[in-house]
N, C-alpha and C positions, 0 to 999 in steps of 0.2 A: 681170071683165076682158074687154075687147073683143077681137075678132079683130084680127090684125096689119094687115089692109087691108080697108077697106069702101069700095066705089065709091059715091059720093054725088054725083048730078048736081045742081048748084046754080048759079044765076046770082047775081052779086053786083055791088055798086058798090064799086070800089076806094076804100078809106079814105085812100089816099095821094094819088092823082091825080084821083079822081072819075069815072073812066070806067066805063061799064056793061059788064060782062063776062058772056058766055055760057059757063057751065061745061060740061064734057063728062064729068064724073065722075072725071077725073084732073087737073083744073085745080087747082093749089095756089098760084098767084101770078098777079098781074096781068101780062098779056103786053105791056102798054104801058110801065109803069114798073118792072116786075119785083118790086115789093114784095109781101109776103105778110101773113098774119095768123096769130098763134099761137092756133089753135083746136083742134088735135089733139094727143093723146098718141101714138096710132097713126093712120096716114092714114085720114081719113074718120070717125073716131069722135066728133069734136067734144067731147071730154072735157077739154081743157085749160082750166083756170080763168083763166089769164092774160089772154087776148084782146088782147094787145098787138100793135102793128104790127111786122113783121119786115123789116128793111132788107136789101137785097141787098149784101153786103159783099165778096164774092170770086167770081171766075169761075175754073173749072178745066176741063180737058179730060181725060176719062178714057175709054179705049176708043173714041176717035173722037167722043164726045158731050160737049157742054158741060154743065157743072153750075153751079148757083148756090148759094152759101152764104148763108143767111139768118140774121140775128141779131135776136132780139127786143129792141126798144128799151126794154122795161119790165123783163124778168127776165134777159136775156142768153142765153137758150136758143138754141143754134145747130142748124141742120138743113140738110143738102145736099138739093137738089132738081134733077131733070133740067130742063134748058132745053127748051122746046117749040118746034117748027118755026114756030109763030105768034108767038113772042116777038120783040120789036123788037131785031134784031141790032145796031143802032147803040147801043142802051143796054147790051147785053152788052159791046161793044167799049169803051164809055166806062168801065164799071166795071173792066174788065180793065186799061185804061190808068191809071186812078186807083190801082189796087192796085200797079202796077209803079212808081209814083212814090213809094211809101211806103218 
């Protein structure tokens, strides 16, 4: 069993939008399109077998901070992640607007 959180500094190319992203050890989604990848069981452990893309499906605000709900398009796993100050706020607003239309 892995520790609950492992800081792992990784750069990656977003498999959704193709942007090259510089990770800081806490980066868990693309700041351009907000998509993620189902790679962890616990943050940073890279033990998830699925490896599917995770769509940003919902935006929430908790204790003054925005959160993004990601859902894996392959297995349906859902995970809340904090929005980062470098995330494209227009995309956050677009997702929030789309969810209010449902």
